[in-house]
All heavy atoms as a GROMACS GRO file, in nm:
protein
  614
    1MET      N    1  -0.464   0.300  -1.280
    1MET     CA    2  -0.344   0.316  -1.201
    1MET      C    3  -0.344   0.477  -1.155
    1MET      O    4  -0.385   0.554  -1.238
    1MET     CB    5  -0.228   0.293  -1.299
    1MET     CG    6  -0.096   0.304  -1.224
    1MET     SD    7   0.048   0.229  -1.307
    1MET     CE    8   0.033   0.278  -1.475
    2ALA      N    9  -0.308   0.498  -1.033
    2ALA     CA   10  -0.316   0.621  -0.977
    2ALA      C   11  -0.209   0.633  -0.869
    2ALA      O   12  -0.136   0.542  -0.837
    2ALA     CB   13  -0.460   0.658  -0.917
    3THR      N   14  -0.210   0.755  -0.805
    3THR     CA   15  -0.112   0.772  -0.694
    3THR      C   16  -0.198   0.806  -0.573
    3THR      O   17  -0.313   0.847  -0.583
    3THR     CB   18  -0.011   0.890  -0.719
    3THR    OG1   19  -0.084   1.009  -0.742
    3THR    CG2   20   0.074   0.850  -0.834
    4LEU      N   21  -0.138   0.780  -0.450
    4LEU     CA   22  -0.212   0.813  -0.335
    4LEU      C   23  -0.222   0.968  -0.318
    4LEU      O   24  -0.128   1.040  -0.357
    4LEU     CB   25  -0.135   0.767  -0.204
    4LEU     CG   26  -0.149   0.624  -0.176
    4LEU    CD1   27  -0.057   0.587  -0.056
    4LEU    CD2   28  -0.286   0.578  -0.143
    5GLU      N   29  -0.339   1.019  -0.268
    5GLU     CA   30  -0.356   1.163  -0.252
    5GLU      C   31  -0.390   1.174  -0.107
    5GLU      O   32  -0.487   1.115  -0.063
    5GLU     CB   33  -0.471   1.213  -0.346
    5GLU     CG   34  -0.512   1.347  -0.313
    5GLU     CD   35  -0.649   1.386  -0.378
    5GLU    OE1   36  -0.700   1.306  -0.453
    5GLU    OE2   37  -0.682   1.497  -0.350
    6LEU      N   38  -0.307   1.262  -0.037
    6LEU     CA   39  -0.344   1.296   0.102
    6LEU      C   40  -0.420   1.423   0.106
    6LEU      O   41  -0.379   1.524   0.057
    6LEU     CB   42  -0.212   1.312   0.184
    6LEU     CG   43  -0.234   1.356   0.332
    6LEU    CD1   44  -0.313   1.247   0.410
    6LEU    CD2   45  -0.107   1.380   0.393
    7ARG      N   46  -0.550   1.415   0.157
    7ARG     CA   47  -0.634   1.534   0.174
    7ARG      C   48  -0.611   1.588   0.312
    7ARG      O   49  -0.668   1.534   0.411
    7ARG     CB   50  -0.763   1.497   0.141
    7ARG     CG   51  -0.793   1.449  -0.004
    7ARG     CD   52  -0.933   1.428  -0.047
    7ARG     NE   53  -0.949   1.380  -0.182
    7ARG     CZ   54  -1.052   1.341  -0.237
    7ARG    NH1   55  -1.172   1.346  -0.168
    7ARG    NH2   56  -1.055   1.297  -0.358
    8PRO      N   57  -0.532   1.688   0.321
    8PRO     CA   58  -0.504   1.741   0.462
    8PRO      C   59  -0.615   1.783   0.544
    8PRO      O   60  -0.610   1.775   0.668
    8PRO     CB   61  -0.410   1.866   0.425
    8PRO     CG   62  -0.363   1.855   0.284
    8PRO     CD   63  -0.462   1.767   0.223
    9ALA      N   64  -0.731   1.832   0.484
    9ALA     CA   65  -0.837   1.871   0.561
    9ALA      C   66  -0.892   1.753   0.651
    9ALA      O   67  -0.942   1.782   0.759
    9ALA     CB   68  -0.951   1.927   0.477
   10ARG      N   69  -0.884   1.637   0.596
   10ARG     CA   70  -0.929   1.511   0.668
   10ARG      C   71  -0.818   1.432   0.713
   10ARG      O   72  -0.843   1.328   0.782
   10ARG     CB   73  -1.028   1.444   0.576
   10ARG     CG   74  -1.152   1.509   0.539
   10ARG     CD   75  -1.241   1.424   0.463
   10ARG     NE   76  -1.366   1.501   0.442
   10ARG     CZ   77  -1.486   1.439   0.448
   10ARG    NH1   78  -1.491   1.309   0.475
   10ARG    NH2   79  -1.587   1.500   0.436
   11MET      N   80  -0.692   1.457   0.672
   11MET     CA   81  -0.573   1.375   0.694
   11MET      C   82  -0.599   1.232   0.657
   11MET      O   83  -0.577   1.131   0.735
   11MET     CB   84  -0.529   1.391   0.849
   11MET     CG   85  -0.479   1.527   0.887
   11MET     SD   86  -0.344   1.578   0.779
   11MET     CE   87  -0.214   1.460   0.822
   12LYS      N   88  -0.656   1.211   0.538
   12LYS     CA   89  -0.692   1.089   0.492
   12LYS      C   90  -0.643   1.065   0.357
   12LYS      O   91  -0.629   1.158   0.273
   12LYS     CB   92  -0.841   1.069   0.495
   12LYS     CG   93  -0.894   0.928   0.453
   12LYS     CD   94  -1.033   0.911   0.516
   12LYS     CE   95  -1.076   0.762   0.495
   12LYS     NZ   96  -1.006   0.663   0.569
   13TYR      N   97  -0.597   0.940   0.326
   13TYR     CA   98  -0.554   0.914   0.189
   13TYR      C   99  -0.668   0.863   0.098
   13TYR      O  100  -0.750   0.800   0.134
   13TYR     CB  101  -0.450   0.803   0.190
   13TYR     CG  102  -0.304   0.852   0.242
   13TYR    CD1  103  -0.269   0.830   0.371
   13TYR    CD2  104  -0.221   0.913   0.151
   13TYR    CE1  105  -0.154   0.882   0.419
   13TYR    CE2  106  -0.099   0.954   0.193
   13TYR     CZ  107  -0.071   0.941   0.337
   13TYR     OH  108   0.059   0.987   0.370
   14TYR      N  109  -0.649   0.903  -0.033
   14TYR     CA  110  -0.744   0.863  -0.129
   14TYR      C  111  -0.667   0.797  -0.247
   14TYR      O  112  -0.549   0.842  -0.275
   14TYR     CB  113  -0.827   0.977  -0.182
   14TYR     CG  114  -0.923   1.019  -0.078
   14TYR    CD1  115  -0.892   1.104   0.026
   14TYR    CD2  116  -1.060   0.992  -0.098
   14TYR    CE1  117  -0.981   1.145   0.124
   14TYR    CE2  118  -1.159   1.042   0.002
   14TYR     CZ  119  -1.109   1.114   0.105
   14TYR     OH  120  -1.202   1.145   0.202
   15LEU      N  121  -0.733   0.702  -0.320
   15LEU     CA  122  -0.679   0.644  -0.436
   15LEU      C  123  -0.778   0.641  -0.541
   15LEU      O  124  -0.890   0.583  -0.517
   15LEU     CB  125  -0.619   0.499  -0.406
   15LEU     CG  126  -0.561   0.429  -0.534
   15LEU    CD1  127  -0.430   0.499  -0.576
   15LEU    CD2  128  -0.526   0.286  -0.493
   16ASP      N  129  -0.755   0.692  -0.649
   16ASP     CA  130  -0.852   0.706  -0.761
   16ASP      C  131  -0.991   0.754  -0.713
   16ASP      O  132  -1.091   0.704  -0.747
   16ASP     CB  133  -0.865   0.565  -0.828
   16ASP     CG  134  -0.902   0.568  -0.972
   16ASP    OD1  135  -0.882   0.678  -1.034
   16ASP    OD2  136  -0.943   0.469  -1.025
   17GLY      N  137  -0.995   0.853  -0.621
   17GLY     CA  138  -1.113   0.911  -0.574
   17GLY      C  139  -1.174   0.842  -0.462
   17GLY      O  140  -1.273   0.885  -0.400
   18ARG      N  141  -1.135   0.732  -0.423
   18ARG     CA  142  -1.186   0.651  -0.320
   18ARG      C  143  -1.103   0.652  -0.186
   18ARG      O  144  -0.974   0.648  -0.204
   18ARG     CB  145  -1.205   0.496  -0.354
   18ARG     CG  146  -1.298   0.472  -0.456
   18ARG     CD  147  -1.304   0.328  -0.506
   18ARG     NE  148  -1.291   0.222  -0.403
   18ARG     CZ  149  -1.270   0.099  -0.430
   18ARG    NH1  150  -1.250   0.052  -0.550
   18ARG    NH2  151  -1.267   0.011  -0.326
   19PRO      N  152  -1.166   0.665  -0.075
   19PRO     CA  153  -1.079   0.665   0.052
   19PRO      C  154  -1.014   0.533   0.074
   19PRO      O  155  -1.064   0.429   0.041
   19PRO     CB  156  -1.190   0.697   0.158
   19PRO     CG  157  -1.320   0.662   0.102
   19PRO     CD  158  -1.313   0.671  -0.048
   20VAL      N  159  -0.881   0.550   0.131
   20VAL     CA  160  -0.809   0.431   0.158
   20VAL      C  161  -0.806   0.414   0.315
   20VAL      O  162  -0.767   0.513   0.381
   20VAL     CB  163  -0.666   0.434   0.096
   20VAL    CG1  164  -0.589   0.311   0.126
   20VAL    CG2  165  -0.677   0.462  -0.046
   21ASN      N  166  -0.837   0.300   0.364
   21ASN     CA  167  -0.835   0.276   0.507
   21ASN      C  168  -0.720   0.172   0.536
   21ASN      O  169  -0.694   0.087   0.451
   21ASN     CB  170  -0.974   0.220   0.548
   21ASN     CG  171  -1.083   0.325   0.523
   21ASN    OD1  172  -1.083   0.433   0.581
   21ASN    ND2  173  -1.188   0.276   0.450
   22GLY      N  174  -0.679   0.171   0.668
   22GLY     CA  175  -0.585   0.072   0.705
   22GLY      C  176  -0.642  -0.068   0.695
   22GLY      O  177  -0.755  -0.087   0.723
   23GLY      N  178  -0.561  -0.153   0.635
   23GLY     CA  179  -0.611  -0.287   0.605
   23GLY      C  180  -0.666  -0.316   0.468
   23GLY      O  181  -0.686  -0.425   0.431
   24ASP      N  182  -0.689  -0.212   0.399
   24ASP     CA  183  -0.743  -0.229   0.259
   24ASP      C  184  -0.637  -0.292   0.174
   24ASP      O  185  -0.516  -0.263   0.194
   24ASP     CB  186  -0.778  -0.090   0.195
   24ASP     CG  187  -0.911  -0.037   0.238
   24ASP    OD1  188  -0.982  -0.113   0.311
   24ASP    OD2  189  -0.939   0.087   0.215
   25LEU      N  190  -0.678  -0.384   0.088
   25LEU     CA  191  -0.574  -0.431  -0.009
   25LEU      C  192  -0.556  -0.346  -0.129
   25LEU      O  193  -0.647  -0.286  -0.184
   25LEU     CB  194  -0.632  -0.568  -0.066
   25LEU     CG  195  -0.626  -0.681   0.034
   25LEU    CD1  196  -0.692  -0.812  -0.039
   25LEU    CD2  197  -0.489  -0.718   0.094
   26LEU      N  198  -0.431  -0.310  -0.159
   26LEU     CA  199  -0.393  -0.234  -0.272
   26LEU      C  200  -0.285  -0.308  -0.358
   26LEU      O  201  -0.216  -0.393  -0.296
   26LEU     CB  202  -0.333  -0.098  -0.233
   26LEU     CG  203  -0.422  -0.003  -0.150
   26LEU    CD1  204  -0.351   0.120  -0.113
   26LEU    CD2  205  -0.547   0.032  -0.228
   27GLU      N  206  -0.262  -0.271  -0.480
   27GLU     CA  207  -0.156  -0.326  -0.570
   27GLU      C  208  -0.059  -0.215  -0.595
   27GLU      O  209  -0.101  -0.099  -0.634
   27GLU     CB  210  -0.216  -0.387  -0.686
   27GLU     CG  211  -0.304  -0.501  -0.651
   27GLU     CD  212  -0.353  -0.580  -0.776
   27GLU    OE1  213  -0.356  -0.521  -0.888
   27GLU    OE2  214  -0.404  -0.689  -0.757
   28LEU      N  215   0.070  -0.239  -0.575
   28LEU     CA  216   0.176  -0.155  -0.602
   28LEU      C  217   0.254  -0.193  -0.724
   28LEU      O  218   0.291  -0.316  -0.733
   28LEU     CB  219   0.277  -0.154  -0.474
   28LEU     CG  220   0.406  -0.076  -0.488
   28LEU    CD1  221   0.374   0.075  -0.499
   28LEU    CD2  222   0.499  -0.103  -0.375
   29CYS      N  223   0.269  -0.096  -0.822
   29CYS     CA  224   0.340  -0.130  -0.950
   29CYS      C  225   0.491  -0.125  -0.925
   29CYS      O  226   0.543  -0.032  -0.875
   29CYS     CB  227   0.297  -0.027  -1.049
   29CYS     SG  228   0.371  -0.061  -1.216
   30VAL      N  229   0.556  -0.248  -0.953
   30VAL     CA  230   0.705  -0.254  -0.944
   30VAL      C  231   0.748  -0.293  -1.080
   30VAL      O  232   0.673  -0.336  -1.172
   30VAL     CB  233   0.738  -0.358  -0.836
   30VAL    CG1  234   0.711  -0.308  -0.706
   30VAL    CG2  235   0.686  -0.496  -0.866
   31SER      N  236   0.879  -0.297  -1.109
   31SER     CA  237   0.934  -0.323  -1.237
   31SER      C  238   0.896  -0.450  -1.304
   31SER      O  239   0.886  -0.468  -1.427
   31SER     CB  240   1.081  -0.299  -1.244
   31SER     OG  241   1.142  -0.389  -1.151
   32SER      N  242   0.865  -0.549  -1.208
   32SER     CA  243   0.830  -0.689  -1.266
   32SER      C  244   0.675  -0.714  -1.268
   32SER      O  245   0.637  -0.825  -1.305
   32SER     CB  246   0.899  -0.784  -1.181
   32SER     OG  247   0.856  -0.774  -1.043
   33GLY      N  248   0.595  -0.615  -1.224
   33GLY     CA  249   0.450  -0.643  -1.225
   33GLY      C  250   0.388  -0.572  -1.107
   33GLY      O  251   0.426  -0.461  -1.064
   34TRP      N  252   0.292  -0.638  -1.044
   34TRP     CA  253   0.207  -0.577  -0.939
   34TRP      C  254   0.230  -0.667  -0.811
   34TRP      O  255   0.222  -0.787  -0.813
   34TRP     CB  256   0.065  -0.575  -0.973
   34TRP     CG  257   0.026  -0.483  -1.082
   34TRP    CD1  258   0.023  -0.505  -1.220
   34TRP    CD2  259   0.000  -0.340  -1.079
   34TRP    NE1  260  -0.002  -0.393  -1.287
   34TRP    CE2  261  -0.015  -0.295  -1.205
   34TRP    CE3  262  -0.011  -0.250  -0.970
   34TRP    CZ2  263  -0.049  -0.159  -1.232
   34TRP    CZ3  264  -0.035  -0.121  -0.994
   34TRP    CH2  265  -0.060  -0.078  -1.123
   35LEU      N  266   0.244  -0.596  -0.702
   35LEU     CA  267   0.252  -0.657  -0.574
   35LEU      C  268   0.123  -0.625  -0.500
   35LEU      O  269   0.085  -0.508  -0.493
   35LEU     CB  270   0.366  -0.612  -0.493
   35LEU     CG  271   0.506  -0.648  -0.529
   35LEU    CD1  272   0.615  -0.588  -0.443
   35LEU    CD2  273   0.526  -0.803  -0.535
   36THR      N  274   0.052  -0.726  -0.435
   36THR     CA  275  -0.064  -0.696  -0.362
   36THR      C  276  -0.039  -0.697  -0.212
   36THR      O  277   0.038  -0.798  -0.170
   36THR     CB  278  -0.174  -0.809  -0.395
   36THR    OG1  279  -0.209  -0.805  -0.532
   36THR    CG2  280  -0.306  -0.783  -0.319
   37GLY      N  281  -0.076  -0.611  -0.135
   37GLY     CA  282  -0.052  -0.608   0.004
   37GLY      C  283  -0.155  -0.523   0.076
   37GLY      O  284  -0.246  -0.463   0.013
   38ARG      N  285  -0.143  -0.518   0.202
   38ARG     CA  286  -0.235  -0.457   0.291
   38ARG      C  287  -0.182  -0.309   0.326
   38ARG      O  288  -0.067  -0.300   0.370
   38ARG     CB  289  -0.250  -0.533   0.420
   38ARG     CG  290  -0.342  -0.487   0.522
   38ARG     CD  291  -0.362  -0.583   0.645
   38ARG     NE  292  -0.237  -0.647   0.675
   38ARG     CZ  293  -0.145  -0.596   0.765
   38ARG    NH1  294  -0.160  -0.485   0.826
   38ARG    NH2  295  -0.046  -0.668   0.798
   39PHE      N  296  -0.265  -0.202   0.306
   39PHE     CA  297  -0.227  -0.070   0.322
   39PHE      C  298  -0.229  -0.042   0.476
   39PHE      O  299  -0.324  -0.078   0.545
   39PHE     CB  300  -0.322   0.022   0.252
   39PHE     CG  301  -0.299   0.168   0.279
   39PHE    CD1  302  -0.212   0.232   0.209
   39PHE    CD2  303  -0.372   0.239   0.375
   39PHE    CE1  304  -0.181   0.373   0.228
   39PHE    CE2  305  -0.345   0.368   0.395
   39PHE     CZ  306  -0.248   0.437   0.328
   40GLU      N  307  -0.116   0.030   0.523
   40GLU     CA  308  -0.110   0.073   0.662
   40GLU      C  309  -0.056   0.209   0.675
   40GLU      O  310   0.042   0.247   0.599
   40GLU     CB  311  -0.029  -0.027   0.746
   40GLU     CG  312  -0.089  -0.156   0.775
   40GLU     CD  313  -0.218  -0.157   0.845
   40GLU    OE1  314  -0.243  -0.063   0.930
   40GLU    OE2  315  -0.307  -0.238   0.824
   41LEU      N  316  -0.104   0.292   0.757
   41LEU     CA  317  -0.053   0.421   0.780
   41LEU      C  318   0.071   0.412   0.871
   41LEU      O  319   0.091   0.321   0.942
   41LEU     CB  320  -0.151   0.512   0.858
   41LEU     CG  321  -0.280   0.547   0.781
   41LEU    CD1  322  -0.381   0.615   0.876
   41LEU    CD2  323  -0.246   0.640   0.667
   42GLY      N  324   0.160   0.513   0.859
   42GLY     CA  325   0.278   0.517   0.940
   42GLY      C  326   0.247   0.543   1.080
   42GLY      O  327   0.138   0.599   1.111
   43ARG      N  328   0.331   0.501   1.177
   43ARG     CA  329   0.306   0.514   1.312
   43ARG      C  330   0.313   0.658   1.356
   43ARG      O  331   0.235   0.702   1.441
   43ARG     CB  332   0.403   0.435   1.395
   43ARG     CG  333   0.385   0.282   1.373
   43ARG     CD  334   0.479   0.207   1.460
   43ARG     NE  335   0.468   0.058   1.435
   43ARG     CZ  336   0.391  -0.018   1.497
   43ARG    NH1  337   0.328   0.022   1.600
   43ARG    NH2  338   0.391  -0.154   1.463
   44ALA      N  339   0.407   0.737   1.296
   44ALA     CA  340   0.425   0.878   1.330
   44ALA      C  341   0.364   0.958   1.216
   44ALA      O  342   0.351   0.906   1.098
   44ALA     CB  343   0.566   0.914   1.347
   45GLU      N  344   0.322   1.080   1.239
   45GLU     CA  345   0.258   1.162   1.139
   45GLU      C  346   0.343   1.183   1.017
   45GLU      O  347   0.292   1.190   0.912
   45GLU     CB  348   0.224   1.296   1.199
   45GLU     CG  349   0.118   1.377   1.121
   45GLU     CD  350   0.076   1.502   1.194
   45GLU    OE1  351   0.017   1.484   1.303
   45GLU    OE2  352   0.095   1.612   1.140
   46ASP      N  353   0.484   1.185   1.025
   46ASP     CA  354   0.574   1.200   0.915
   46ASP      C  355   0.618   1.078   0.860
   46ASP      O  356   0.690   1.089   0.753
   46ASP     CB  357   0.685   1.302   0.960
   46ASP     CG  358   0.769   1.241   1.071
   46ASP    OD1  359   0.720   1.152   1.143
   46ASP    OD2  360   0.878   1.292   1.090
   47ASP      N  361   0.574   0.961   0.904
   47ASP     CA  362   0.617   0.833   0.838
   47ASP      C  363   0.523   0.815   0.720
   47ASP      O  364   0.407   0.840   0.723
   47ASP     CB  365   0.599   0.714   0.943
   47ASP     CG  366   0.687   0.714   1.048
   47ASP    OD1  367   0.800   0.778   1.034
   47ASP    OD2  368   0.679   0.642   1.147
   48PRO      N  369   0.584   0.757   0.617
   48PRO     CA  370   0.509   0.727   0.484
   48PRO      C  371   0.419   0.612   0.520
   48PRO      O  372   0.444   0.521   0.595
   48PRO     CB  373   0.610   0.691   0.382
   48PRO     CG  374   0.721   0.653   0.456
   48PRO     CD  375   0.724   0.728   0.595
   49PRO      N  376   0.308   0.604   0.442
   49PRO     CA  377   0.220   0.485   0.452
   49PRO      C  378   0.304   0.362   0.401
   49PRO      O  379   0.406   0.391   0.326
   49PRO     CB  380   0.093   0.516   0.367
   49PRO     CG  381   0.144   0.617   0.279
   49PRO     CD  382   0.248   0.699   0.345
   50SER      N  383   0.264   0.244   0.428
   50SER     CA  384   0.337   0.119   0.372
   50SER      C  385   0.234   0.020   0.329
   50SER      O  386   0.123   0.019   0.346
   50SER     CB  387   0.422   0.068   0.477
   50SER     OG  388   0.351   0.027   0.595
   51LEU      N  389   0.296  -0.078   0.254
   51LEU     CA  390   0.224  -0.197   0.203
   51LEU      C  391   0.287  -0.315   0.272
   51LEU      O  392   0.410  -0.337   0.265
   51LEU     CB  393   0.248  -0.206   0.056
   51LEU     CG  394   0.146  -0.290  -0.030
   51LEU    CD1  395   0.008  -0.236  -0.019
   51LEU    CD2  396   0.194  -0.311  -0.169
   52HIS      N  397   0.202  -0.389   0.329
   52HIS     CA  398   0.250  -0.513   0.409
   52HIS      C  399   0.215  -0.637   0.325
   52HIS      O  400   0.104  -0.652   0.279
   52HIS     CB  401   0.186  -0.524   0.542
   52HIS     CG  402   0.224  -0.418   0.638
   52HIS    ND1  403   0.320  -0.429   0.730
   52HIS    CD2  404   0.177  -0.288   0.654
   52HIS    CE1  405   0.346  -0.322   0.794
   52HIS    NE2  406   0.251  -0.235   0.760
   53LEU      N  407   0.318  -0.720   0.309
   53LEU     CA  408   0.311  -0.847   0.228
   53LEU      C  409   0.340  -0.962   0.308
   53LEU      O  410   0.428  -0.957   0.401
   53LEU     CB  411   0.404  -0.842   0.106
   53LEU     CG  412   0.410  -0.720   0.024
   53LEU    CD1  413   0.536  -0.710  -0.060
   53LEU    CD2  414   0.287  -0.703  -0.065
   54SER      N  415   0.290  -1.088   0.274
   54SER     CA  416   0.337  -1.213   0.328
   54SER      C  417   0.405  -1.284   0.225
   54SER      O  418   0.356  -1.299   0.111
   54SER     CB  419   0.205  -1.291   0.368
   54SER     OG  420   0.142  -1.231   0.486
   55VAL      N  421   0.534  -1.319   0.257
   55VAL     CA  422   0.621  -1.388   0.170
   55VAL      C  423   0.618  -1.533   0.201
   55VAL      O  424   0.648  -1.574   0.317
   55VAL     CB  425   0.766  -1.336   0.162
   55VAL    CG1  426   0.850  -1.412   0.065
   55VAL    CG2  427   0.764  -1.190   0.137
   56GLU      N  428   0.586  -1.628   0.097
   56GLU     CA  429   0.586  -1.774   0.134
   56GLU      C  430   0.722  -1.824   0.136
   56GLU      O  431   0.818  -1.791   0.056
   56GLU     CB  432   0.506  -1.844   0.024
   56GLU     CG  433   0.362  -1.803   0.010
   56GLU     CD  434   0.275  -1.840   0.133
   56GLU    OE1  435   0.300  -1.945   0.194
   56GLU    OE2  436   0.185  -1.762   0.160
   57LEU      N  437   0.751  -1.903   0.243
   57LEU     CA  438   0.886  -1.968   0.258
   57LEU      C  439   0.888  -2.107   0.204
   57LEU      O  440   0.793  -2.178   0.212
   57LEU     CB  441   0.922  -1.966   0.398
   57LEU     CG  442   0.920  -1.820   0.468
   57LEU    CD1  443   0.951  -1.835   0.621
   57LEU    CD2  444   1.020  -1.729   0.406
   58GLU      N  445   1.003  -2.144   0.152
   58GLU     CA  446   1.030  -2.264   0.085
   58GLU      C  447   0.986  -2.379   0.168
   58GLU      O  448   0.937  -2.479   0.128
   58GLU     CB  449   1.174  -2.277   0.047
   58GLU     CG  450   1.212  -2.414  -0.024
   58GLU     CD  451   1.358  -2.427  -0.058
   58GLU    OE1  452   1.440  -2.362   0.008
   58GLU    OE2  453   1.390  -2.492  -0.149
   59ARG      N  454   1.018  -2.384   0.310
   59ARG     CA  455   0.999  -2.498   0.384
   59ARG      C  456   0.866  -2.480   0.469
   59ARG      O  457   0.855  -2.541   0.574
   59ARG     CB  458   1.114  -2.521   0.484
   59ARG     CG  459   1.240  -2.555   0.401
   59ARG     CD  460   1.357  -2.574   0.491
   59ARG     NE  461   1.467  -2.574   0.407
   59ARG     CZ  462   1.549  -2.674   0.395
   59ARG    NH1  463   1.532  -2.780   0.457
   59ARG    NH2  464   1.661  -2.660   0.309
   60GLY      N  465   0.778  -2.385   0.425
   60GLY     CA  466   0.653  -2.364   0.487
   60GLY      C  467   0.660  -2.242   0.566
   60GLY      O  468   0.768  -2.195   0.607
   61GLY      N  469   0.546  -2.186   0.602
   61GLY     CA  470   0.542  -2.068   0.676
   61GLY      C  471   0.549  -1.940   0.594
   61GLY      O  472   0.554  -1.954   0.472
   62GLN      N  473   0.549  -1.835   0.660
   62GLN     CA  474   0.555  -1.704   0.593
   62GLN      C  475   0.646  -1.603   0.669
   62GLN      O  476   0.663  -1.616   0.794
   62GLN     CB  477   0.414  -1.638   0.583
   62GLN     CG  478   0.310  -1.722   0.512
   62GLN     CD  479   0.176  -1.656   0.512
   62GLN    OE1  480   0.146  -1.574   0.592
   62GLN    NE2  481   0.094  -1.691   0.413
   63ALA      N  482   0.696  -1.514   0.596
   63ALA     CA  483   0.772  -1.399   0.643
   63ALA      C  484   0.691  -1.271   0.614
   63ALA      O  485   0.635  -1.264   0.501
   63ALA     CB  486   0.916  -1.406   0.592
   64GLN      N  487   0.693  -1.188   0.704
   64GLN     CA  488   0.625  -1.059   0.683
   64GLN      C  489   0.713  -0.954   0.630
   64GLN      O  490   0.836  -0.940   0.677
   64GLN     CB  491   0.561  -1.013   0.804
   64GLN     CG  492   0.458  -1.103   0.866
   64GLN     CD  493   0.350  -1.147   0.773
   64GLN    OE1  494   0.285  -1.050   0.723
   64GLN    NE2  495   0.326  -1.264   0.758
   65LEU      N  496   0.674  -0.876   0.531
   65LEU     CA  497   0.757  -0.769   0.466
   65LEU      C  498   0.683  -0.650   0.461
   65LEU      O  499   0.560  -0.650   0.434
   65LEU     CB  500   0.791  -0.815   0.329
   65LEU     CG  501   0.875  -0.724   0.237
   65LEU    CD1  502   1.020  -0.701   0.302
   65LEU    CD2  503   0.890  -0.782   0.099
   66SER      N  504   0.735  -0.528   0.493
   66SER     CA  505   0.674  -0.400   0.492
   66SER      C  506   0.746  -0.314   0.394
   66SER      O  507   0.870  -0.290   0.415
   66SER     CB  508   0.666  -0.348   0.626
   66SER     OG  509   0.597  -0.218   0.632
   67ILE      N  510   0.681  -0.247   0.300
   67ILE     CA  511   0.742  -0.167   0.197
   67ILE      C  512   0.680  -0.026   0.211
   67ILE      O  513   0.567   0.001   0.202
   67ILE     CB  514   0.722  -0.215   0.055
   67ILE    CG1  515   0.774  -0.357   0.037
   67ILE    CG2  516   0.776  -0.117  -0.051
   67ILE    CD1  517   0.724  -0.416  -0.099
   68PRO      N  518   0.773   0.075   0.256
   68PRO     CA  519   0.717   0.205   0.255
   68PRO      C  520   0.679   0.250   0.109
   68PRO      O  521   0.741   0.224   0.007
   68PRO     CB  522   0.839   0.299   0.292
   68PRO     CG  523   0.931   0.199   0.360
   68PRO     CD  524   0.909   0.064   0.287
   69ILE      N  525   0.556   0.320   0.104
   69ILE     CA  526   0.511   0.367  -0.025
   69ILE      C  527   0.567   0.503  -0.059
   69ILE      O  528   0.528   0.593   0.006
   69ILE     CB  529   0.357   0.370  -0.031
   69ILE    CG1  530   0.298   0.227  -0.005
   69ILE    CG2  531   0.307   0.406  -0.165
   69ILE    CD1  532   0.152   0.225   0.024
   70PRO      N  533   0.654   0.513  -0.164
   70PRO     CA  534   0.714   0.647  -0.187
   70PRO      C  535   0.609   0.736  -0.254
   70PRO      O  536   0.519   0.684  -0.322
   70PRO     CB  537   0.826   0.605  -0.286
   70PRO     CG  538   0.820   0.464  -0.322
   70PRO     CD  539   0.715   0.403  -0.240
   71GLU      N  540   0.619   0.862  -0.228
   71GLU     CA  541   0.534   0.958  -0.279
   71GLU      C  542   0.549   0.942  -0.439
   71GLU      O  543   0.653   0.934  -0.497
   71GLU     CB  544   0.574   1.105  -0.245
   71GLU     CG  545   0.478   1.206  -0.284
   71GLU     CD  546   0.508   1.348  -0.231
   71GLU    OE1  547   0.578   1.357  -0.120
   71GLU    OE2  548   0.477   1.448  -0.293
   72GLY      N  549   0.429   0.943  -0.504
   72GLY     CA  550   0.419   0.931  -0.654
   72GLY      C  551   0.430   0.787  -0.702
   72GLY      O  552   0.413   0.765  -0.824
   73ALA      N  553   0.426   0.693  -0.603
   73ALA     CA  554   0.424   0.550  -0.650
   73ALA      C  555   0.286   0.516  -0.724
   73ALA      O  556   0.185   0.574  -0.678
   73ALA     CB  557   0.442   0.458  -0.533
   74CYS      N  558   0.293   0.435  -0.818
   74CYS     CA  559   0.167   0.396  -0.891
   74CYS      C  560   0.099   0.286  -0.818
   74CYS      O  561   0.166   0.169  -0.794
   74CYS     CB  562   0.204   0.346  -1.040
   74CYS     SG  563   0.275   0.479  -1.140
   75LEU      N  564  -0.023   0.294  -0.789
   75LEU     CA  565  -0.101   0.196  -0.719
   75LEU      C  566  -0.232   0.184  -0.792
   75LEU      O  567  -0.277   0.264  -0.870
   75LEU     CB  568  -0.127   0.251  -0.572
   75LEU     CG  569  -0.005   0.265  -0.486
   75LEU    CD1  570  -0.046   0.376  -0.382
   75LEU    CD2  571   0.025   0.138  -0.410
   76ARG      N  572  -0.300   0.068  -0.752
   76ARG     CA  573  -0.439   0.054  -0.804
   76ARG      C  574  -0.516  -0.042  -0.699
   76ARG      O  575  -0.443  -0.098  -0.613
   76ARG     CB  576  -0.440  -0.013  -0.932
   76ARG     CG  577  -0.393  -0.158  -0.938
   76ARG     CD  578  -0.393  -0.213  -1.081
   76ARG     NE  579  -0.355  -0.355  -1.072
   76ARG     CZ  580  -0.330  -0.428  -1.187
   76ARG    NH1  581  -0.327  -0.371  -1.302
   76ARG    NH2  582  -0.294  -0.560  -1.169
   77TRP      N  583  -0.640  -0.030  -0.710
   77TRP     CA  584  -0.726  -0.120  -0.637
   77TRP      C  585  -0.714  -0.262  -0.701
   77TRP      O  586  -0.695  -0.267  -0.815
   77TRP     CB  587  -0.871  -0.071  -0.632
   77TRP     CG  588  -0.893   0.055  -0.556
   77TRP    CD1  589  -0.900   0.180  -0.622
   77TRP    CD2  590  -0.900   0.070  -0.413
   77TRP    NE1  591  -0.917   0.270  -0.515
   77TRP    CE2  592  -0.919   0.206  -0.390
   77TRP    CE3  593  -0.893  -0.017  -0.309
   77TRP    CZ2  594  -0.930   0.260  -0.265
   77TRP    CZ3  595  -0.909   0.040  -0.181
   77TRP    CH2  596  -0.926   0.175  -0.161
   78PRO      N  597  -0.719  -0.364  -0.629
   78PRO     CA  598  -0.702  -0.499  -0.687
   78PRO      C  599  -0.805  -0.521  -0.793
   78PRO      O  600  -0.917  -0.479  -0.783
   78PRO     CB  601  -0.726  -0.596  -0.568
   78PRO     CG  602  -0.690  -0.518  -0.446
   78PRO     CD  603  -0.732  -0.372  -0.481
   79VAL      N  604  -0.763  -0.593  -0.902
   79VAL     CA  605  -0.845  -0.623  -1.018
   79VAL      C  606  -0.927  -0.749  -0.976
   79VAL      O  607  -0.887  -0.849  -0.924
   79VAL     CB  608  -0.758  -0.648  -1.141
   79VAL    CG1  609  -0.851  -0.688  -1.256
   79VAL    CG2  610  -0.670  -0.532  -1.178
   80GLY      N  611  -1.058  -0.733  -1.004
   80GLY     CA  612  -1.148  -0.861  -0.982
   80GLY      C  613  -1.202  -0.856  -0.858
   80GLY      O  614  -1.259  -0.908  -0.790
   0.00000   0.00000   0.00000
């Protein structure tokens, strides 16, 4: 478990020493466990990065959800 690190010299995020690219799968620690989603950078320079999730709907299909990743949030690379 680690936090995102923005390295200003390259304007790139790193997690646990590895570079994070848009579209990479990450897991976000929440009070009930881990949520897996796709990492995306904010559209504007001052927007936080976010985690995109697909939520399964009862009658079929999916809804898309985007969660801004707060500074200091606990994340990890997917296990397995």
